Backbone as JSON Lines, residues from 0, in Angstrom:
{"i":0,"aa":"M","n":[0.79,-1.16,0.08],"ca":[0.01,-0.11,0.07],"c":[0.78,1.11,0.0]}
{"i":1,"aa":"K","n":[2.21,1.4,0.96],"ca":[2.92,2.39,0.84],"c":[3.5,2.63,-0.41]}
{"i":2,"aa":"N","n":[3.96,1.66,-1.26],"ca":[4.6,1.86,-2.58],"c":[3.49,2.16,-3.54]}
{"i":3,"aa":"T","n":[2.35,1.75,-3.44],"ca":[1.11,2.26,-4.43],"c":[1.05,3.71,-4.14]}
{"i":4,"aa":"L","n":[0.85,4.1,-2.86],"ca":[0.7,5.47,-2.3],"c":[1.67,6.39,-2.98]}
{"i":5,"aa":"T","n":[2.96,5.96,-2.82],"ca":[4.3,6.64,-3.35],"c":[4.08,6.72,-4.94]}
{"i":6,"aa":"L","n":[3.81,5.7,-5.44],"ca":[3.79,5.85,-6.95],"c":[2.5,6.74,-7.46]}
{"i":7,"aa":"F","n":[1.46,6.7,-6.65],"ca":[0.39,7.57,-6.98],"c":[0.73,9.02,-7.04]}
{"i":8,"aa":"I","n":[1.57,9.42,-5.9],"ca":[2.12,10.66,-5.57],"c":[2.9,11.29,-6.69]}
{"i":9,"aa":"L","n":[3.97,10.44,-7.11],"ca":[4.85,10.59,-8.09],"c":[4.18,10.87,-9.52]}
{"i":10,"aa":"L","n":[3.24,10.03,-9.65],"ca":[2.45,10.21,-10.98],"c":[1.83,11.76,-11.07]}
{"i":11,"aa":"I","n":[1.06,11.89,-9.86],"ca":[0.37,13.23,-9.71],"c":[1.4,14.35,-10.05]}
{"i":12,"aa":"I","n":[2.54,14.27,-9.47],"ca":[3.62,15.43,-9.56],"c":[3.96,15.36,-10.96]}
{"i":13,"aa":"S","n":[4.44,14.25,-11.54],"ca":[5.0,14.46,-12.84],"c":[3.87,14.71,-13.95]}
{"i":14,"aa":"T","n":[2.71,14.57,-13.82],"ca":[1.58,14.92,-14.52],"c":[1.53,16.69,-14.39]}
{"i":15,"aa":"A","n":[1.38,17.13,-13.18],"ca":[1.34,18.42,-12.88],"c":[2.59,19.15,-13.66]}
{"i":16,"aa":"Q","n":[3.63,18.67,-13.56],"ca":[4.99,19.24,-14.2],"c":[4.67,19.34,-15.72]}
{"i":17,"aa":"T","n":[4.14,18.22,-16.17],"ca":[3.79,18.32,-17.74],"c":[2.96,19.33,-18.0]}
{"i":18,"aa":"C","n":[1.85,19.36,-17.31],"ca":[0.82,20.4,-17.72],"c":[1.38,21.77,-17.61]}
{"i":19,"aa":"S","n":[2.1,22.12,-16.48],"ca":[2.48,23.49,-16.42],"c":[3.42,23.75,-17.41]}
{"i":20,"aa":"S","n":[4.33,22.91,-17.87],"ca":[5.23,23.24,-18.97],"c":[4.48,23.31,-20.3]}
{"i":21,"aa":"Q","n":[3.32,22.88,-20.63],"ca":[2.63,22.99,-21.55],"c":[1.86,24.49,-21.68]}
{"i":22,"aa":"D","n":[1.8,24.94,-20.39],"ca":[0.99,26.25,-20.37],"c":[1.9,27.57,-20.34]}
{"i":23,"aa":"Q","n":[3.23,27.31,-20.65],"ca":[4.16,28.37,-20.46],"c":[3.72,29.24,-21.78]}
{"i":24,"aa":"P","n":[4.04,30.53,-21.76],"ca":[3.7,31.39,-22.82],"c":[4.85,31.09,-23.98]}
{"i":25,"aa":"K","n":[4.29,31.18,-25.1],"ca":[4.98,31.09,-26.49],"c":[5.87,31.97,-26.82]}
{"i":26,"aa":"P","n":[7.02,32.0,-27.32],"ca":[8.03,33.05,-27.71],"c":[7.04,33.86,-29.08]}
{"i":27,"aa":"I","n":[7.31,35.02,-29.07],"ca":[6.84,35.76,-30.23],"c":[7.37,35.11,-31.69]}
{"i":28,"aa":"S","n":[6.53,34.92,-32.53],"ca":[6.98,34.48,-33.89],"c":[8.02,35.21,-34.24]}
{"i":29,"aa":"Q","n":[9.12,34.48,-35.01],"ca":[10.4,35.12,-35.54],"c":[10.02,35.4,-37.0]}
{"i":30,"aa":"E","n":[8.81,35.26,-37.6],"ca":[8.6,35.51,-38.86],"c":[8.98,36.98,-39.5]}
{"i":31,"aa":"Y","n":[8.87,37.92,-38.45],"ca":[9.04,39.27,-38.62],"c":[10.61,39.77,-38.38]}
{"i":32,"aa":"E","n":[11.3,38.8,-37.89],"ca":[12.61,39.24,-37.32],"c":[13.44,39.78,-38.41]}
{"i":33,"aa":"P","n":[13.62,39.75,-39.62],"ca":[14.4,40.16,-40.56],"c":[13.84,41.44,-41.33]}
{"i":34,"aa":"C","n":[12.8,42.02,-40.72],"ca":[11.96,43.02,-41.52],"c":[12.56,44.38,-41.33]}
{"i":35,"aa":"C","n":[13.29,44.61,-40.38],"ca":[13.57,46.24,-40.17],"c":[15.16,46.27,-40.01]}
{"i":36,"aa":"G","n":[15.8,47.4,-40.64],"ca":[17.25,47.72,-40.24],"c":[18.21,46.67,-40.88]}
{"i":37,"aa":"T","n":[17.79,45.96,-41.9],"ca":[18.65,45.11,-42.71],"c":[19.11,45.53,-44.03]}
{"i":38,"aa":"Q","n":[18.15,46.12,-44.59],"ca":[18.3,46.8,-45.87],"c":[18.25,48.15,-46.07]}
{"i":39,"aa":"P","n":[18.79,48.89,-47.08],"ca":[18.81,50.32,-47.13],"c":[17.25,50.64,-47.55]}
{"i":40,"aa":"V","n":[16.59,51.97,-47.03],"ca":[15.4,52.35,-47.59],"c":[15.67,53.54,-48.19]}
{"i":41,"aa":"E","n":[16.74,54.18,-48.51],"ca":[17.0,55.25,-49.49],"c":[18.18,54.97,-50.55]}
{"i":42,"aa":"F","n":[17.92,55.24,-51.79],"ca":[18.66,55.03,-52.77],"c":[18.95,56.24,-53.63]}
{"i":43,"aa":"S","n":[20.1,56.65,-53.88],"ca":[20.53,57.83,-54.5],"c":[21.57,57.4,-55.85]}
{"i":44,"aa":"Y","n":[21.18,57.94,-56.93],"ca":[22.06,57.83,-58.18],"c":[22.11,59.28,-58.7]}
{"i":45,"aa":"E","n":[23.21,59.87,-58.46],"ca":[23.47,61.12,-59.04],"c":[22.45,62.0,-58.33]}
{"i":46,"aa":"K","n":[21.48,62.78,-59.15],"ca":[20.51,63.59,-58.47],"c":[19.25,62.66,-58.02]}
{"i":47,"aa":"K","n":[19.08,61.63,-58.59],"ca":[17.81,60.83,-58.35],"c":[17.84,60.31,-56.77]}
{"i":48,"aa":"R","n":[16.67,60.5,-56.01],"ca":[16.38,60.02,-54.7],"c":[15.11,59.28,-54.92]}
{"i":49,"aa":"I","n":[15.22,57.87,-54.08],"ca":[14.17,56.99,-54.06],"c":[14.19,56.53,-52.54]}
{"i":50,"aa":"Y","n":[13.15,56.69,-52.21],"ca":[12.56,56.06,-50.64],"c":[11.72,54.92,-50.83]}
{"i":51,"aa":"V","n":[12.19,53.81,-50.3],"ca":[11.36,52.56,-50.23],"c":[11.41,52.06,-48.92]}
{"i":52,"aa":"P","n":[9.93,52.21,-48.31],"ca":[9.85,51.88,-46.94],"c":[10.32,50.36,-46.76]}
{"i":53,"aa":"N","n":[10.62,50.0,-45.61],"ca":[10.91,48.73,-45.36],"c":[9.91,47.79,-44.57]}
{"i":54,"aa":"V","n":[8.56,48.39,-44.37],"ca":[7.41,47.79,-43.74],"c":[6.33,48.5,-44.16]}
{"i":55,"aa":"F","n":[5.17,47.81,-44.35],"ca":[3.82,48.23,-44.43],"c":[2.77,47.62,-43.95]}
{"i":56,"aa":"T","n":[1.58,48.1,-43.61],"ca":[0.61,47.47,-42.89],"c":[-0.75,47.33,-43.75]}
{"i":57,"aa":"P","n":[-0.98,46.31,-44.47],"ca":[-2.06,46.47,-45.54],"c":[-3.23,46.01,-44.81]}
{"i":58,"aa":"N","n":[-3.79,46.84,-43.89],"ca":[-5.03,46.29,-43.06],"c":[-6.01,47.45,-43.41]}
{"i":59,"aa":"K","n":[-6.22,48.15,-44.47],"ca":[-7.16,48.99,-45.05],"c":[-7.83,50.04,-44.22]}
{"i":60,"aa":"D","n":[-6.98,50.4,-43.19],"ca":[-7.18,51.48,-42.32],"c":[-6.68,52.98,-42.73]}
{"i":61,"aa":"G","n":[-6.24,53.03,-44.0],"ca":[-5.99,54.29,-44.36],"c":[-4.61,54.69,-44.1]}
{"i":62,"aa":"V","n":[-3.8,54.0,-43.31],"ca":[-2.4,54.39,-42.88],"c":[-1.45,53.31,-43.29]}
{"i":63,"aa":"N","n":[-0.39,53.62,-44.16],"ca":[0.57,52.69,-44.57],"c":[0.05,51.46,-45.31]}
{"i":64,"aa":"D","n":[-1.07,51.65,-46.05],"ca":[-1.59,50.32,-46.59],"c":[-0.99,50.02,-47.9]}
{"i":65,"aa":"Y","n":[-0.28,50.81,-48.55],"ca":[0.39,50.32,-49.68],"c":[1.95,50.3,-49.72]}
{"i":66,"aa":"F","n":[2.55,49.4,-50.42],"ca":[3.86,49.29,-50.47],"c":[4.28,50.03,-51.81]}
{"i":67,"aa":"L","n":[5.24,51.03,-51.82],"ca":[5.46,51.55,-53.09],"c":[6.87,52.52,-52.95]}
{"i":68,"aa":"P","n":[7.34,52.77,-54.1],"ca":[8.68,53.69,-53.97],"c":[8.14,54.99,-53.87]}
{"i":69,"aa":"F","n":[8.95,56.02,-53.26],"ca":[8.77,57.56,-53.25],"c":[9.87,58.08,-53.98]}
{"i":70,"aa":"V","n":[9.81,59.08,-54.87],"ca":[10.8,59.54,-55.83],"c":[10.75,60.93,-55.87]}
{"i":71,"aa":"N","n":[12.07,61.47,-56.07],"ca":[11.95,63.01,-56.17],"c":[11.63,63.5,-57.58]}
{"i":72,"aa":"D","n":[11.7,64.56,-57.86],"ca":[11.06,65.14,-59.25],"c":[12.18,64.74,-60.39]}
{"i":73,"aa":"I","n":[13.36,64.36,-60.07],"ca":[14.14,64.04,-61.22],"c":[13.86,62.59,-61.77]}
{"i":74,"aa":"V","n":[13.36,61.88,-61.08],"ca":[12.95,60.37,-61.43],"c":[11.43,60.76,-62.25]}
{"i":75,"aa":"T","n":[11.5,60.29,-63.49],"ca":[10.19,60.39,-64.5],"c":[9.45,59.09,-64.43]}
{"i":76,"aa":"D","n":[10.19,57.97,-64.41],"ca":[9.24,56.79,-64.68],"c":[9.8,55.69,-63.72]}
{"i":77,"aa":"V","n":[8.97,54.71,-63.36],"ca":[9.56,53.5,-62.8],"c":[8.95,52.49,-63.66]}
{"i":78,"aa":"W","n":[9.78,51.39,-63.98],"ca":[9.39,50.34,-64.83],"c":[9.64,49.08,-64.25]}
{"i":79,"aa":"G","n":[8.68,48.17,-64.39],"ca":[8.87,46.61,-63.75],"c":[8.75,46.49,-62.42]}
{"i":80,"aa":"F","n":[7.92,47.37,-61.77],"ca":[7.97,47.24,-60.3],"c":[7.47,46.0,-59.91]}
{"i":81,"aa":"T","n":[8.22,45.1,-59.24],"ca":[7.9,43.73,-59.29],"c":[8.19,43.4,-57.56]}
{"i":82,"aa":"V","n":[7.27,42.66,-57.12],"ca":[7.45,42.23,-55.49],"c":[7.34,40.67,-55.52]}
{"i":83,"aa":"Y","n":[8.35,40.04,-55.11],"ca":[8.6,38.75,-54.92],"c":[8.56,38.01,-53.59]}
{"i":84,"aa":"S","n":[8.21,36.72,-53.43],"ca":[8.33,36.14,-52.14],"c":[9.76,36.23,-51.65]}
{"i":85,"aa":"A","n":[9.81,35.85,-50.19],"ca":[11.15,36.12,-49.63],"c":[12.37,35.11,-50.32]}
{"i":86,"aa":"I","n":[11.89,34.18,-50.92],"ca":[12.86,33.43,-51.43],"c":[12.79,33.54,-52.95]}
{"i":87,"aa":"G","n":[12.18,34.55,-53.46],"ca":[12.07,34.96,-54.86],"c":[11.65,34.07,-55.84]}
{"i":88,"aa":"D","n":[10.91,33.08,-55.6],"ca":[10.39,32.16,-56.45],"c":[8.94,32.45,-56.92]}
{"i":89,"aa":"T","n":[8.34,33.34,-56.24],"ca":[6.85,33.58,-56.74],"c":[6.87,35.17,-56.81]}
{"i":90,"aa":"I","n":[6.07,35.63,-58.05],"ca":[5.88,36.82,-58.22],"c":[4.58,37.21,-57.4]}
{"i":91,"aa":"L","n":[4.52,38.26,-56.52],"ca":[3.38,38.4,-55.73],"c":[2.55,39.81,-56.33]}
{"i":92,"aa":"Y","n":[3.28,40.73,-57.01],"ca":[2.69,41.8,-57.42],"c":[3.65,42.22,-58.54]}
{"i":93,"aa":"Q","n":[3.09,43.03,-59.74],"ca":[3.9,43.48,-60.85],"c":[3.11,44.61,-61.45]}
{"i":94,"aa":"R","n":[3.82,45.71,-61.68],"ca":[3.22,46.8,-62.42],"c":[4.41,47.02,-63.37]}
{"i":95,"aa":"P","n":[4.13,47.03,-64.81],"ca":[5.01,47.28,-65.84],"c":[5.48,48.66,-65.82]}
{"i":96,"aa":"Y","n":[4.65,49.64,-65.36],"ca":[5.14,51.05,-65.56],"c":[4.12,51.86,-64.49]}
{"i":97,"aa":"F","n":[4.69,52.91,-64.2],"ca":[4.03,54.07,-63.4],"c":[5.02,55.33,-63.25]}
{"i":98,"aa":"N","n":[4.25,56.23,-62.91],"ca":[4.99,57.62,-62.57],"c":[4.3,58.2,-61.46]}
{"i":99,"aa":"S","n":[5.17,59.15,-60.91],"ca":[4.74,59.78,-59.58],"c":[3.11,60.53,-59.68]}
{"i":100,"aa":"K","n":[2.74,60.76,-60.84],"ca":[1.82,61.43,-61.08],"c":[0.35,60.72,-61.04]}
{"i":101,"aa":"M","n":[0.63,59.48,-60.9],"ca":[-0.58,58.41,-60.85],"c":[-0.98,58.26,-59.31]}
{"i":102,"aa":"A","n":[-2.12,57.91,-59.26],"ca":[-2.74,57.53,-57.96],"c":[-2.02,56.5,-57.19]}
{"i":103,"aa":"V","n":[-1.91,56.38,-56.06],"ca":[-1.25,55.47,-55.3],"c":[-2.0,54.06,-55.43]}
{"i":104,"aa":"Q","n":[-3.17,53.99,-55.34],"ca":[-4.03,52.78,-55.62],"c":[-3.58,52.28,-56.91]}
{"i":105,"aa":"D","n":[-3.15,53.03,-57.87],"ca":[-3.09,52.37,-59.26],"c":[-1.73,51.76,-59.52]}
{"i":106,"aa":"Y","n":[-0.66,51.97,-58.6],"ca":[0.56,51.2,-58.64],"c":[1.19,50.69,-57.37]}
{"i":107,"aa":"G","n":[0.59,50.98,-56.41],"ca":[1.07,50.54,-54.93],"c":[0.67,49.09,-54.58]}
{"i":108,"aa":"W","n":[1.29,48.29,-54.04],"ca":[1.03,46.96,-53.81],"c":[0.07,47.03,-52.4]}
{"i":109,"aa":"D","n":[-0.93,46.48,-52.49],"ca":[-1.91,46.22,-51.28],"c":[-1.81,45.03,-50.21]}
{"i":110,"aa":"G","n":[-0.66,44.31,-50.61],"ca":[-0.47,43.11,-49.66],"c":[-0.98,41.78,-50.01]}
{"i":111,"aa":"L","n":[-1.68,41.84,-51.21],"ca":[-2.48,40.74,-51.66],"c":[-1.87,40.02,-52.7]}
{"i":112,"aa":"R","n":[-1.9,38.66,-52.56],"ca":[-1.29,37.86,-53.73],"c":[-2.21,37.83,-54.87]}
{"i":113,"aa":"P","n":[-1.85,37.16,-55.93],"ca":[-2.49,37.26,-57.34],"c":[-3.93,36.59,-56.92]}
{"i":114,"aa":"D","n":[-4.03,35.57,-55.9],"ca":[-5.26,34.81,-55.83],"c":[-6.23,35.48,-54.76]}
{"i":115,"aa":"G","n":[-5.6,36.73,-54.21],"ca":[-6.62,37.55,-53.31],"c":[-6.27,37.08,-51.73]}
{"i":116,"aa":"S","n":[-5.39,36.16,-51.48],"ca":[-4.99,35.87,-50.09],"c":[-3.99,36.81,-49.57]}
{"i":117,"aa":"R","n":[-3.81,37.16,-48.38],"ca":[-2.99,38.08,-47.83],"c":[-1.46,37.48,-47.66]}
{"i":118,"aa":"Y","n":[-0.71,38.52,-48.01],"ca":[0.67,38.01,-47.69],"c":[1.26,38.56,-46.43]}
{"i":119,"aa":"K","n":[2.11,37.88,-45.64],"ca":[2.64,38.53,-44.44],"c":[4.27,38.11,-44.54]}
{"i":120,"aa":"G","n":[4.87,38.88,-43.88],"ca":[6.42,38.66,-43.44],"c":[7.24,39.35,-44.7]}
{"i":121,"aa":"L","n":[8.41,38.81,-44.84],"ca":[9.55,39.26,-45.7],"c":[9.09,39.03,-47.12]}
{"i":122,"aa":"F","n":[9.59,40.16,-47.96],"ca":[9.41,39.92,-49.4],"c":[10.57,40.84,-49.97]}
{"i":123,"aa":"K","n":[10.8,40.5,-51.39],"ca":[11.76,41.24,-52.12],"c":[11.17,42.02,-53.2]}
{"i":124,"aa":"Y","n":[11.7,43.3,-53.53],"ca":[11.18,44.06,-54.72],"c":[12.38,44.33,-55.41]}
{"i":125,"aa":"K","n":[11.91,44.78,-56.88],"ca":[12.96,45.25,-57.8],"c":[12.37,46.21,-58.75]}
{"i":126,"aa":"M","n":[12.89,47.19,-59.17],"ca":[12.22,48.1,-60.34],"c":[13.38,48.79,-60.98]}
{"i":127,"aa":"R","n":[12.98,49.38,-62.06],"ca":[14.04,50.18,-62.91],"c":[13.38,51.68,-62.72]}
{"i":128,"aa":"V","n":[14.27,52.55,-62.46],"ca":[13.89,53.91,-62.31],"c":[14.57,54.69,-63.57]}
{"i":129,"aa":"D","n":[14.0,55.65,-64.08],"ca":[14.51,56.48,-65.2],"c":[14.35,57.87,-64.77]}
{"i":130,"aa":"D","n":[15.5,58.59,-65.06],"ca":[15.6,60.14,-64.9],"c":[15.14,61.02,-66.0]}
{"i":131,"aa":"I","n":[15.18,62.33,-65.85],"ca":[14.65,63.24,-66.96],"c":[15.94,62.97,-68.04]}
{"i":132,"aa":"E","n":[16.87,62.71,-67.75],"ca":[17.95,62.56,-68.88],"c":[18.06,61.23,-69.43]}
{"i":133,"aa":"A","n":[17.09,60.44,-69.16],"ca":[16.86,59.07,-69.58],"c":[18.09,57.89,-69.09]}
{"i":134,"aa":"R","n":[18.65,58.34,-68.05],"ca":[19.53,57.54,-67.33],"c":[18.66,56.39,-66.51]}
{"i":135,"aa":"K","n":[19.02,55.33,-66.36],"ca":[18.49,54.23,-65.8],"c":[19.21,53.48,-64.84]}
{"i":136,"aa":"H","n":[18.48,53.1,-63.45],"ca":[19.22,52.57,-62.5],"c":[18.19,51.52,-61.98]}
{"i":137,"aa":"I","n":[18.69,50.42,-61.53],"ca":[17.96,49.31,-60.9],"c":[17.89,49.56,-59.35]}
{"i":138,"aa":"V","n":[16.72,49.4,-58.63],"ca":[16.46,49.3,-57.11],"c":[15.91,48.36,-56.64]}
{"i":139,"aa":"E","n":[16.66,47.6,-55.83],"ca":[16.12,46.27,-55.29],"c":[16.56,46.28,-53.85]}
{"i":140,"aa":"G","n":[15.64,45.33,-53.14],"ca":[15.61,45.22,-51.68],"c":[14.71,44.4,-51.15]}
{"i":141,"aa":"Q","n":[14.48,44.5,-49.87],"ca":[13.53,43.71,-49.21],"c":[12.74,44.49,-48.06]}
{"i":142,"aa":"A","n":[11.53,43.99,-47.76],"ca":[10.7,44.87,-46.69],"c":[9.83,43.72,-46.17]}
{"i":143,"aa":"C","n":[8.81,44.13,-45.31],"ca":[7.9,43.33,-44.7],"c":[6.43,43.86,-44.83]}
{"i":144,"aa":"A","n":[5.48,42.71,-44.97],"ca":[3.99,43.15,-44.97],"c":[3.8,42.73,-43.45]}
{"i":145,"aa":"I","n":[3.13,43.48,-42.62],"ca":[2.91,43.18,-41.4],"c":[1.4,43.05,-41.11]}
{"i":146,"aa":"I","n":[1.03,41.99,-40.75],"ca":[-0.51,41.6,-40.54],"c":[-0.71,42.07,-38.96]}
{"i":147,"aa":"C","n":[-1.74,43.09,-38.85],"ca":[-1.85,43.57,-37.51],"c":[-2.43,42.61,-36.44]}
{"i":148,"aa":"G","n":[-2.2,42.64,-35.48],"ca":[-2.38,41.61,-34.5],"c":[-1.39,41.36,-33.25]}
{"i":149,"aa":"N","n":[-1.54,40.24,-32.74],"ca":[-0.52,39.93,-31.61],"c":[0.84,40.06,-31.89]}
{"i":150,"aa":"K","n":[1.16,39.35,-32.98],"ca":[2.41,39.24,-33.5],"c":[3.04,40.4,-33.91]}
{"i":151,"aa":"S","n":[2.34,41.47,-34.44],"ca":[2.78,42.59,-34.7],"c":[3.48,43.61,-33.64]}
{"i":152,"aa":"E","n":[3.03,43.29,-32.36],"ca":[3.46,44.05,-31.3],"c":[4.89,44.4,-31.24]}
{"i":153,"aa":"V","n":[5.86,43.7,-31.86],"ca":[7.09,43.74,-31.9],"c":[7.67,44.93,-32.52]}
{"i":154,"aa":"F","n":[6.72,45.52,-33.43],"ca":[6.91,46.63,-34.32],"c":[6.83,48.05,-33.36]}
{"i":155,"aa":"K","n":[6.2,47.92,-32.19],"ca":[6.33,49.15,-31.35],"c":[7.63,49.59,-31.23]}
{"i":156,"aa":"T","n":[8.48,48.64,-30.74],"ca":[9.82,49.13,-30.31],"c":[10.99,48.56,-31.22]}
{"i":157,"aa":"K","n":[10.63,47.91,-32.23],"ca":[11.6,47.34,-33.3],"c":[12.35,48.66,-34.01]}
{"i":158,"aa":"A","n":[13.55,48.72,-33.82],"ca":[14.36,49.95,-34.43],"c":[14.58,49.67,-35.95]}
{"i":159,"aa":"G","n":[14.76,50.53,-36.68],"ca":[15.06,50.46,-38.14],"c":[13.88,50.31,-38.93]}
{"i":160,"aa":"C","n":[12.72,50.33,-38.69],"ca":[11.38,50.3,-39.17],"c":[10.9,51.67,-39.84]}
{"i":161,"aa":"Y","n":[10.73,51.71,-40.98],"ca":[10.47,52.89,-41.83],"c":[9.32,52.66,-42.65]}
{"i":162,"aa":"Y","n":[8.03,53.62,-42.68],"ca":[6.85,53.23,-43.3],"c":[6.41,54.17,-44.28]}
{"i":163,"aa":"P","n":[5.63,53.84,-45.16],"ca":[5.21,54.81,-46.31],"c":[4.85,56.08,-45.7]}
{"i":164,"aa":"V","n":[4.28,56.45,-44.6],"ca":[3.7,57.6,-44.25],"c":[5.01,58.47,-43.82]}
{"i":165,"aa":"Q","n":[6.43,58.0,-43.76],"ca":[7.37,58.59,-43.41],"c":[8.1,59.09,-44.59]}
{"i":166,"aa":"A","n":[7.46,59.1,-45.82],"ca":[7.96,59.55,-47.17],"c":[8.25,61.03,-46.97]}
{"i":167,"aa":"G","n":[9.39,61.61,-47.14],"ca":[9.64,62.99,-47.52],"c":[9.26,63.34,-48.88]}
{"i":168,"aa":"N","n":[9.25,64.75,-49.1],"ca":[8.83,65.1,-50.31],"c":[9.87,65.09,-51.46]}
{"i":169,"aa":"D","n":[11.15,64.62,-51.11],"ca":[12.38,64.69,-52.06],"c":[12.78,63.29,-52.38]}
{"i":170,"aa":"G","n":[11.87,62.14,-52.12],"ca":[12.28,60.91,-52.29],"c":[13.38,60.3,-51.26]}
{"i":171,"aa":"T","n":[13.1,60.95,-50.02],"ca":[14.18,60.31,-48.95],"c":[13.13,59.92,-47.53]}
{"i":172,"aa":"V","n":[13.57,59.56,-46.71],"ca":[12.82,59.12,-45.37],"c":[12.85,60.29,-44.67]}
{"i":173,"aa":"D","n":[11.65,60.76,-43.71],"ca":[11.75,61.76,-42.89],"c":[11.44,61.09,-41.52]}
{"i":174,"aa":"K","n":[12.57,60.95,-40.7],"ca":[12.32,60.01,-39.52],"c":[11.81,60.87,-38.38]}
{"i":175,"aa":"S","n":[11.69,62.02,-38.64],"ca":[10.68,62.74,-37.71],"c":[9.34,62.59,-37.65]}
{"i":176,"aa":"I","n":[8.81,61.93,-38.63],"ca":[7.39,61.6,-39.07],"c":[7.14,60.34,-38.15]}
{"i":177,"aa":"A","n":[6.23,60.32,-37.29],"ca":[5.76,58.94,-36.65],"c":[5.13,57.9,-37.55]}
{"i":178,"aa":"A","n":[5.11,56.71,-37.13],"ca":[4.82,55.63,-38.11],"c":[3.21,55.68,-38.22]}
{"i":179,"aa":"A","n":[2.61,56.46,-37.37],"ca":[0.98,56.45,-37.39],"c":[0.28,55.3,-37.18]}
{"i":180,"aa":"E","n":[0.61,54.32,-36.64],"ca":[0.16,52.87,-36.61],"c":[-0.57,52.69,-35.29]}
{"i":181,"aa":"K","n":[-1.42,53.57,-34.95],"ca":[-2.08,53.42,-33.54],"c":[-2.98,52.16,-33.54]}
{"i":182,"aa":"D","n":[-3.86,51.92,-34.57],"ca":[-4.82,50.69,-34.53],"c":[-4.09,49.46,-34.75]}
{"i":183,"aa":"C","n":[-2.84,49.38,-35.17],"ca":[-2.27,48.18,-35.6],"c":[-1.45,47.55,-34.49]}
{"i":184,"aa":"F","n":[-0.79,48.38,-33.67],"ca":[0.01,48.13,-32.73],"c":[-0.52,48.24,-31.34]}
């Protein structure tokens, strides 16, 4: 009887430890880890200036909903604006041509895949920019689509994140402008 009671107590203790270890909080997802501070957001070629944010939040709240380059008045055209999956094997979005006089909705990526599903996490982009003297340059890099929710909380304090709303008037980032993401984070 004594051995049975001891065995029963050990069984209860080991079960309690197993249950408590399963209830431990899970770490925040690492899917957004490479999103900020790893790639340039400003590009300059002679007098051309191009700012490309490294994060955006396509949640249709009217703030940072589109991913797009911001250019100065020396850049006349953007050709082949393409967004690829993180490993570069899938085209998520493509615009053959646009210029800065067009509406953002006509050329900015809204975070949807061609099948209409939402994309989240790291992606790559590439485009060619032309200037008023017909000089051409390739701009490429990586950025992140952030889905607002629990996993996006890390962006409240993540350094090196620059959003579309932080575009200066001259194709540069204006770090004095806040991200304006009150509803997302």
